[in-house]
C-alpha positions in Angstrom: -19.7 -67.3 1.5 -19.3 -70.7 1.8 -17.5 -73.1 -0.6 -18.3 -77.1 -1.2 -15.4 -79.2 -2.5 -17.2 -82.1 -5.5 -20.5 -81.7 -4.0 -20.3 -82.3 -0.7 -22.9 -81.6 2.0 -20.4 -79.3 4.5 -18.3 -76.3 3.6 -14.5 -76.4 3.2 -13.3 -75.5 6.3 -10.0 -72.7 5.7 -12.4 -70.9 3.0 -10.3 -69.6 0.2 -7.0 -71.2 0.9 -8.3 -74.9 1.9 -9.4 -74.5 -1.9 -6.4 -73.1 -3.3 -4.7 -76.0 -0.9 -6.9 -78.8 -3.3 -6.6 -76.9 -6.3 -2.8 -76.8 -6.4 -3.6 -80.5 -6.0 -5.8 -81.0 -9.0 -4.3 -78.0 -11.3 -0.6 -80.9 -11.7 -3.6 -83.7 -13.2 -3.5 -84.0 -17.0 -6.1 -84.3 -18.0 -6.1 -81.0 -16.0 -9.7 -80.7 -14.5 -12.1 -78.0 -15.0 -13.4 -75.4 -11.8 -17.9 -75.1 -11.8 -18.6 -72.4 -9.8 -22.6 -72.3 -9.0 -23.3 -70.1 -6.9 -27.2 -68.7 -5.9 -29.0 -65.3 -6.6 -27.8 -64.9 -2.5 -24.7 -64.9 -3.8 -21.7 -62.3 -3.1 -19.7 -61.2 -6.1 -16.8 -61.2 -3.9 -16.8 -64.9 -3.4 -17.2 -65.8 -6.7 -13.9 -63.1 -7.2 -11.9 -65.1 -4.2 -12.9 -68.4 -5.9 -11.2 -67.3 -9.5 -8.5 -65.9 -7.8 -7.7 -69.3 -5.7 -8.3 -71.1 -9.1 -5.9 -68.3 -11.0 -3.4 -68.6 -8.4 -3.3 -73.0 -8.5 -2.6 -72.6 -12.4 -6.1 -74.1 -13.0 -6.5 -72.5 -16.6 -10.4 -73.4 -17.0 -13.1 -71.8 -14.6 -17.1 -71.9 -15.7 -19.9 -70.7 -13.8 -23.0 -73.1 -14.4 -26.5 -71.7 -14.3 -29.2 -73.1 -13.4 -32.6 -71.9 -13.6 -34.7 -71.2 -10.9 -36.7 -74.1 -9.2 -40.9 -74.0 -10.6 -43.1 -73.3 -8.0 
């Protein structure tokens, strides 16, 4: 359920509301940046949904999922 901004080491304090605030700032830039959601195999869909909702509320037009194969053993 942690949210990280731009690959930060520490989670974004304030969760989805803090994410919304940052996305509002980004949403007015031209060209507008795209939001990339990356979740591990234990991520609950609820948190993905909250992230997408924050992006929609902020006016972000493009949301993408980053899918990486599991690490090789």
